[in-house]
C-alpha positions as CSV (number, residue, x, y, z in Angstrom):
1,X,0.0,0.0,0.0
2,X,1.6,3.3,-1.1
3,X,1.4,6.6,0.9
4,X,-1.0,8.1,-1.7
5,X,-3.3,5.1,-1.6
6,X,-3.3,5.2,2.3
7,X,-4.1,8.9,2.3
8,X,-6.9,8.4,-0.1
9,X,-8.3,5.5,1.9
10,X,-8.5,7.5,5.2
11,X,-9.6,10.7,3.5
12,X,-6.5,12.4,4.6
13,X,-3.9,14.9,3.4
14,X,-0.2,14.1,3.0
15,X,1.5,16.8,5.1
16,X,5.0,15.5,4.5
17,X,6.4,12.8,2.2
18,X,9.5,10.7,3.1
19,X,9.0,6.9,3.3
20,X,6.4,5.7,0.7
21,X,5.5,2.3,2.3
22,X,4.9,0.8,5.8
23,X,4.6,-2.7,7.3
24,X,1.8,-2.8,10.0
25,X,-0.7,-0.2,11.3
26,X,-0.3,0.2,15.1
27,X,-2.1,2.4,17.7
28,X,0.2,1.2,20.5
29,X,3.8,2.2,20.6
30,X,4.6,-0.7,22.9
31,X,4.2,-3.1,20.0
32,X,5.2,-0.8,17.2
33,X,8.3,-1.9,15.1
34,X,10.6,-0.1,12.7
35,X,8.8,0.6,9.5
36,X,5.2,0.5,10.9
37,X,2.5,3.2,10.5
38,X,1.5,4.8,13.8
39,X,-2.2,5.9,14.0
40,X,-2.7,8.4,16.8
41,X,-6.1,7.4,18.2
42,X,-7.8,9.9,20.6
43,X,-9.4,7.8,23.4
44,X,-11.3,8.5,26.6
45,X,-8.2,8.2,28.8
46,X,-5.2,8.5,26.5
47,X,-4.4,10.6,23.4
48,X,-2.2,8.8,20.8
49,X,-0.8,12.2,19.9
50,X,1.2,12.1,23.2
51,X,3.1,9.1,21.8
52,X,4.0,10.4,18.4
53,X,7.6,11.3,19.5
54,X,8.0,7.7,20.9
55,X,6.7,6.3,17.6
56,X,9.3,8.3,15.7
57,X,12.1,7.2,18.1
58,X,11.1,3.6,17.2
59,X,11.4,4.6,13.5
60,X,7.8,4.5,12.4
61,X,7.7,5.2,8.7
62,X,4.3,6.9,8.6
63,X,2.3,8.9,11.2
64,X,-1.5,9.4,10.8
65,X,-2.8,12.2,13.1
66,X,-5.5,14.7,13.5
67,X,-4.6,17.2,16.3
68,X,-2.1,20.0,15.9
69,X,1.4,18.6,16.6
70,X,4.9,19.9,16.3
71,X,7.1,17.2,14.8
72,X,10.7,17.1,16.0
73,X,11.9,15.5,12.8
74,X,10.7,14.8,9.4
75,X,8.6,11.7,8.8
76,X,5.9,10.8,6.3
77,X,2.7,12.0,7.8
78,X,-1.0,12.1,6.9
79,X,-3.5,14.4,8.6
80,X,-7.1,13.4,8.9
81,X,-10.1,15.0,10.6
82,X,-10.7,12.0,12.9
83,X,-8.2,9.2,13.6
84,X,-10.9,6.8,14.9
85,X,-12.8,7.2,11.7
86,X,-9.5,6.5,9.8
87,X,-9.1,3.3,11.7
88,X,-12.7,2.2,10.8
89,X,-12.1,3.0,7.1
90,X,-8.9,0.9,7.2
91,X,-10.7,-2.0,8.9
92,X,-13.4,-2.0,6.2
93,X,-10.8,-2.0,3.5
94,X,-8.9,-5.0,5.0
95,X,-12.1,-7.0,5.5
96,X,-13.2,-6.3,1.9
97,X,-9.8,-7.1,0.5
98,X,-9.1,-10.3,2.4
99,X,-12.7,-11.4,2.9
100,X,-13.0,-14.6,4.9
101,X,-16.0,-16.2,6.6
102,X,-16.7,-14.3,9.8
103,X,-17.8,-16.0,13.1
104,X,-19.1,-13.5,15.6
105,X,-20.0,-14.2,19.2
106,X,-22.0,-12.1,21.7
107,X,-23.9,-12.8,24.9
108,X,-24.0,-11.7,28.5
109,X,-21.5,-14.4,29.7
110,X,-19.0,-16.8,28.1
111,X,-18.0,-14.9,24.9
112,X,-14.3,-15.3,25.4
113,X,-14.5,-18.9,26.6
114,X,-16.7,-19.8,23.6
115,X,-14.2,-18.0,21.3
116,X,-11.3,-20.0,22.8
117,X,-13.2,-23.3,22.5
118,X,-13.9,-22.7,18.8
119,X,-10.4,-21.6,18.0
120,X,-9.0,-24.6,19.9
121,X,-11.3,-27.0,18.0
122,X,-10.6,-25.5,14.6
123,X,-6.9,-24.8,14.7
124,X,-5.7,-28.2,13.5
125,X,-7.7,-27.8,10.3
126,X,-8.0,-24.1,9.6
127,X,-5.9,-21.0,10.2
128,X,-8.1,-18.8,12.3
129,X,-7.6,-15.1,13.1
130,X,-9.2,-14.4,16.5
131,X,-9.6,-11.1,18.3
132,X,-7.0,-11.1,21.2
133,X,-7.8,-10.6,24.8
134,X,-11.1,-8.6,25.1
135,X,-10.9,-6.7,21.8
136,X,-14.7,-6.7,21.6
137,X,-15.6,-3.1,20.9
138,X,-15.4,-1.3,17.6
139,X,-11.8,-0.2,18.0
140,X,-10.7,-3.7,19.1
141,X,-12.6,-5.4,16.3
142,X,-11.1,-2.9,13.8
143,X,-7.6,-3.6,15.0
144,X,-8.2,-7.3,14.6
145,X,-9.3,-6.8,11.0
146,X,-6.0,-5.0,10.2
147,X,-4.2,-8.3,10.8
148,X,-6.1,-10.1,8.0
149,X,-4.2,-11.5,5.0
150,X,-4.7,-14.2,2.4
151,X,-3.4,-17.0,4.7
152,X,-6.4,-17.1,7.0
153,X,-9.5,-19.3,6.6
154,X,-11.8,-17.8,9.3
155,X,-12.1,-14.6,11.2
156,X,-13.3,-15.2,14.8
157,X,-14.7,-12.1,16.7
158,X,-16.3,-11.2,20.0
159,X,-18.9,-8.5,20.1
160,X,-19.3,-6.7,23.5
161,X,-21.6,-3.9,24.4
162,X,-22.6,-1.5,27.2
163,X,-25.5,0.2,25.3
164,X,-28.0,-0.3,22.5
165,X,-26.8,-0.2,18.9
166,X,-23.2,-1.1,19.7
167,X,-23.6,-4.7,18.5
168,X,-25.6,-3.5,15.5
169,X,-22.6,-1.3,14.5
170,X,-20.2,-4.2,14.8
171,X,-22.4,-6.5,12.8
172,X,-22.8,-3.9,10.0
173,X,-19.0,-3.4,10.0
174,X,-18.1,-7.2,9.7
175,X,-21.2,-8.9,8.2
176,X,-21.0,-12.2,10.1
177,X,-21.5,-15.5,8.2
178,X,-21.9,-17.5,11.4
179,X,-23.2,-15.9,14.6
180,X,-23.6,-17.0,18.2
181,X,-25.5,-15.7,21.2
182,X,-24.4,-17.5,24.4
183,X,-27.0,-16.3,26.8
184,X,-29.1,-13.4,28.1
185,X,-28.0,-12.5,31.7
186,X,-27.8,-9.6,34.1
187,X,-24.5,-8.1,32.8
188,X,-25.0,-4.4,31.8
189,X,-28.6,-4.5,33.1
190,X,-27.8,-1.2,34.8
191,X,-27.3,0.4,31.4
192,X,-30.1,-1.2,29.5
193,X,-32.7,-1.5,32.2
194,X,-34.1,-5.0,31.8
195,X,-33.2,-8.5,30.5
196,X,-35.7,-7.9,27.7
197,X,-33.7,-4.9,26.5
198,X,-30.5,-6.9,26.8
199,X,-32.1,-9.6,24.6
200,X,-33.0,-7.0,22.0
201,X,-29.5,-5.6,22.1
202,X,-27.9,-9.0,21.6
203,X,-30.2,-9.7,18.6
204,X,-28.5,-6.8,16.9
205,X,-25.9,-9.3,15.8
206,X,-28.3,-10.1,13.0
207,X,-28.2,-6.6,11.5
208,X,-25.3,-7.2,9.2
209,X,-26.1,-10.8,8.3
210,X,-27.3,-11.0,4.8
211,X,-27.4,-14.8,5.1
212,X,-25.8,-17.4,7.3
213,X,-26.5,-19.3,10.5
214,X,-27.2,-18.2,14.1
215,X,-26.5,-20.6,17.0
216,X,-28.1,-19.8,20.3
217,X,-28.3,-21.4,23.7
218,X,-31.5,-23.3,23.5
219,X,-31.9,-23.5,27.3
220,X,-32.0,-19.7,27.7
221,X,-35.6,-18.6,28.3
222,X,-35.2,-15.6,25.9
223,X,-33.2,-17.2,23.1
224,X,-35.3,-20.3,22.9
225,X,-38.2,-18.1,21.8
226,X,-36.4,-17.1,18.6
227,X,-37.8,-18.7,15.4
228,X,-36.1,-18.7,12.0
229,X,-35.0,-21.6,9.7
230,X,-31.4,-20.4,10.1
231,X,-31.4,-20.4,13.9
232,X,-30.2,-23.5,15.7
233,X,-31.0,-23.9,19.3
234,X,-28.1,-25.8,20.8
235,X,-29.0,-28.0,23.7
236,X,-32.7,-28.0,22.7
237,X,-33.1,-29.1,19.1
238,X,-29.4,-30.0,18.3
239,X,-26.3,-31.1,20.2
240,X,-28.5,-32.2,23.2
241,X,-26.4,-33.8,25.9
242,X,-27.4,-36.7,28.2
243,X,-26.2,-37.9,31.6
244,X,-24.7,-34.6,32.5
245,X,-22.7,-34.6,35.7
246,X,-20.9,-31.5,37.0
247,X,-18.6,-31.1,40.0
248,X,-16.0,-28.5,40.8
249,X,-13.4,-30.9,39.4
250,X,-14.9,-32.0,36.1
251,X,-17.9,-32.0,33.8
252,X,-19.0,-35.1,31.9
253,X,-21.8,-35.8,29.5
254,X,-22.9,-38.1,26.6
255,X,-23.6,-36.6,23.2
256,X,-25.7,-38.5,20.7
257,X,-24.6,-37.9,17.1
258,X,-25.5,-39.7,13.9
259,X,-26.9,-42.8,15.6
260,X,-24.0,-43.2,18.1
261,X,-23.3,-41.9,21.6
262,X,-20.0,-40.2,22.5
263,X,-18.7,-39.7,26.1
264,X,-17.2,-36.2,26.8
265,X,-15.3,-35.1,29.8
266,X,-13.6,-31.8,30.6
267,X,-12.2,-29.8,33.5
268,X,-15.0,-28.3,35.6
269,X,-17.1,-25.7,33.8
270,X,-20.5,-26.0,35.4
271,X,-23.9,-26.0,33.6
272,X,-23.7,-22.3,32.7
273,X,-20.6,-22.8,30.6
274,X,-21.6,-26.3,29.4
275,X,-24.0,-24.5,26.9
276,X,-21.0,-22.5,25.6
277,X,-19.0,-25.8,25.0
278,X,-22.0,-27.3,23.2
279,X,-22.3,-24.3,20.9
280,X,-18.5,-24.6,20.1
281,X,-19.0,-28.3,19.4
282,X,-22.0,-27.8,17.2
283,X,-20.3,-25.0,15.2
284,X,-17.2,-27.3,14.8
285,X,-19.4,-30.1,13.5
286,X,-20.9,-27.7,10.9
287,X,-17.3,-27.0,9.8
288,X,-16.6,-30.8,9.4
289,X,-14.4,-31.3,12.4
290,X,-14.7,-35.1,13.4
291,X,-16.6,-35.6,16.6
292,X,-13.9,-38.1,17.8
293,X,-11.4,-35.2,17.6
294,X,-13.7,-32.9,19.5
295,X,-14.1,-35.6,22.1
296,X,-10.3,-35.9,22.6
297,X,-9.6,-32.2,22.6
298,X,-12.4,-31.4,25.1
299,X,-10.7,-33.7,27.6
300,X,-7.4,-31.9,27.2
301,X,-8.8,-28.3,27.4
302,X,-7.6,-26.1,30.2
303,X,-9.7,-23.3,31.6
304,X,-8.7,-19.8,30.7
305,X,-6.8,-17.6,33.3
306,X,-9.3,-16.1,35.7
307,X,-12.2,-18.2,34.4
308,X,-12.8,-21.1,36.8
309,X,-9.0,-21.6,36.6
310,X,-8.1,-24.3,39.1
311,X,-4.6,-24.5,40.8
312,X,-3.7,-27.1,43.4
313,X,-1.0,-26.8,46.1
314,X,-1.3,-26.5,49.8
315,X,-4.9,-25.5,49.1
316,X,-7.1,-25.5,46.0
317,X,-7.5,-22.1,44.3
318,X,-10.5,-21.6,41.9
319,X,-9.7,-18.2,40.2
320,X,-12.9,-16.8,38.6
321,X,-11.7,-13.2,39.0
322,X,-11.8,-12.1,35.4
323,X,-15.3,-10.8,35.7
324,X,-18.6,-11.4,37.5
325,X,-22.3,-11.6,37.1
326,X,-25.1,-13.0,39.1
327,X,-25.4,-15.9,36.7
328,X,-21.7,-16.9,36.9
329,X,-21.8,-16.6,40.7
330,X,-24.8,-19.0,40.7
331,X,-22.8,-21.3,38.5
332,X,-19.8,-21.6,40.8
333,X,-22.0,-21.9,43.9
334,X,-23.9,-24.8,42.3
335,X,-20.6,-26.6,41.7
336,X,-19.7,-26.4,45.4
337,X,-23.2,-26.9,46.9
338,X,-22.5,-30.6,47.8
339,X,-18.8,-30.3,48.5
340,X,-18.0,-31.1,52.1
341,X,-14.4,-29.8,52.0
342,X,-13.8,-26.5,53.8
343,X,-14.3,-23.5,51.5
344,X,-13.5,-19.8,51.5
345,X,-15.5,-17.6,49.2
346,X,-13.9,-14.2,48.3
347,X,-16.4,-11.9,46.5
348,X,-15.9,-8.4,45.2
349,X,-18.7,-6.1,43.9
350,X,-20.7,-7.2,40.9
351,X,-20.9,-3.9,38.9
352,X,-23.1,-2.4,36.1
353,X,-26.3,-3.6,37.8
354,X,-27.8,-0.1,38.2
355,X,-31.1,-0.2,40.1
356,X,-30.8,-4.0,40.4
357,X,-27.5,-4.0,42.4
358,X,-29.2,-4.4,45.8
359,X,-31.5,-7.2,44.6
360,X,-28.8,-9.3,42.9
361,X,-26.2,-9.0,45.7
362,X,-28.9,-10.0,48.3
363,X,-29.8,-13.0,46.2
364,X,-26.2,-14.3,46.6
365,X,-27.0,-14.9,50.3
366,X,-29.6,-17.5,49.3
367,X,-27.1,-19.4,47.2
368,X,-24.4,-19.3,49.9
369,X,-26.9,-20.5,52.5
370,X,-27.0,-23.9,50.7
371,X,-23.3,-24.4,50.9
372,X,-21.8,-26.1,54.0
373,X,-18.5,-25.6,55.8
374,X,-17.6,-22.1,54.4
375,X,-16.3,-18.7,55.2
376,X,-17.3,-15.7,53.2
377,X,-14.9,-12.8,52.7
378,X,-16.1,-9.6,51.0
379,X,-14.5,-6.5,49.5
380,X,-16.3,-3.4,48.0
381,X,-19.3,-1.3,48.6
382,X,-22.1,-3.5,47.2
383,X,-20.9,-6.7,48.9
384,X,-22.0,-5.2,52.2
385,X,-25.4,-6.7,51.4
386,X,-23.8,-10.2,51.5
387,X,-23.4,-11.9,54.9
388,X,-19.7,-12.4,55.7
389,X,-16.5,-10.7,56.8
390,X,-16.1,-7.4,55.0
391,X,-12.9,-5.6,54.0
392,X,-12.5,-2.0,52.7
393,X,-10.0,-2.9,50.1
394,X,-7.8,-5.6,48.6
395,X,-4.8,-4.7,50.8
396,X,-6.8,-5.2,54.0
397,X,-8.1,-8.5,52.6
398,X,-4.6,-9.7,51.8
399,X,-3.5,-9.0,55.4
400,X,-6.3,-11.1,56.7
401,X,-5.5,-14.0,54.3
402,X,-1.9,-14.0,55.6
403,X,-3.1,-14.7,59.1
404,X,-5.5,-17.6,58.5
405,X,-4.9,-21.2,57.7
406,X,-5.7,-22.0,54.1
407,X,-4.3,-25.6,54.2
408,X,-6.5,-28.1,52.4
409,X,-9.3,-25.6,51.7
410,X,-11.0,-24.6,48.5
411,X,-10.6,-20.9,47.9
412,X,-12.8,-19.2,45.4
413,X,-12.1,-15.7,44.1
414,X,-14.8,-13.8,42.1
415,X,-15.7,-10.2,41.4
416,X,-16.2,-7.7,38.6
417,X,-13.2,-6.6,36.5
418,X,-12.9,-3.2,38.1
419,X,-12.5,-4.7,41.5
420,X,-9.1,-6.0,40.5
421,X,-9.5,-9.3,42.4
422,X,-6.8,-10.8,40.1
423,X,-4.5,-9.1,42.7
424,X,-5.9,-11.5,45.3
425,X,-5.7,-14.5,43.0
426,X,-2.0,-13.7,42.3
427,X,-1.3,-13.2,46.0
428,X,-2.9,-16.6,46.7
429,X,-1.0,-18.4,43.9
430,X,2.3,-17.2,45.5
431,X,1.1,-18.8,48.7
432,X,0.4,-22.2,47.1
C-alpha cells in the first residue's frame, strides 16, 4: 500500500512525504516496530498524539494524526479529521480485500471462553484469526481486521456492548456468516434497564447478516423463543447432551450424534458454561471437524486464566476473578453446593447492575446458605449486602489472608473486573 493510496483510503492529506511504504498499522507504541505506521487514536483516557515522538524514536515510517502537533523530525505523515474514523475505514478495506468467513460471538457471559473453545477445535484444520484478549468493541474489532491477510481461513470475533446499537454497529462493520448468542444475563442491566432490552440488544448481531446461521443457547428462556429456519437452538433441538454430571473438578456428558453416543469429559465448567461448550462443538461439527477429535480435545482443554481456573497446592484455588455476574456466581455456587471440604468464598462487587444492584447482591445470600462448611470474605461497597466478613480494600483482605490457615481448603475468588481481584488471586498463587 503506497502513501498516496493510504491517504486516499483514510480521506487524509499528506503533510510530508518521506517513506512511501509501511509494514503494519499500530495504535500502541509498545508493539510498534521499525517501518510501521502509527495511528494516533484519541481515546477516553489516552491521546495517541502524546506518543508520536516515541513512535518516531522507534522509527515509524508513517504517522496518521488529527490534532495540531509539532514534529521534532521529518517523517511521512497524513493528517485526517478523525483518527478513529480513519481506523474504521482501514478496517473495512482490509475486510473487503481479504474477505474470509466471519464467526461472531455475543452474549452476557462466556463470549471469550466460547471463542477460545472454537479456536481450539478449529486450529488443526484451519488458520483462524481471532480477536486477542477482550478486543470486543469497535476499536478492538477494527484492530483485529487490520491483521487479516490471504493466509487465514476464518475470522473469529467477539462483540461486546454497554449500550444499545453497539452490536448492530459491529455487525454492520463485519457482516458475520456464522453468529452465536451465548445467553441473556444480568451483565449491563444497569445500562439497558431489563433483560428484555438486553435480549433486543444481543439480537442486533443479525443486523449485518445477509445470510448465514445463528447458533443460540436453546436453554436460555429468551433465546429459545427465537424462530427462523437459520437459527439452531443448541441443547434444545441440536447437540443435546445426556447424563450430564458437574462437580468443581470435572464435567461429563454423553452426546448422541449420527446414531452413536460419545462420552465427553472436561475440567470443571458448570452448567452455565456447558452451553458454551456445546455451541462450540455444534459449530465445529458444521465445519466438518470429526466428533472423535472434539471428544479428545475437550478432555485436554484447560480453563482460561481467571475463568474457573483451578490451581492445586497447599490448598485449591479456583480463580474466577476475570469478571462477575449473578449468573456466573450462581454457576460456581452450584458446583460447590454438595462439596464437604472447607471453603473460603472471596467476593468483590458485581458492577453495572444499576437499580438492580441491591437485589442481585442479596440473592447471593440464598445461594451461599445452601453451601456447608464455608467462610465468606467480601470487599467493596455493594458486597456489604452479603453476609460475611467485610474488608474495605484488597490490601486489607490480603493482610487477613496472611493470618488464616488455608491448608487443604478450597478458595474461590470472584468479582467484577474493576474490583481487581486478580491481585488477590495472584497473591494466593504465590502462597500455594
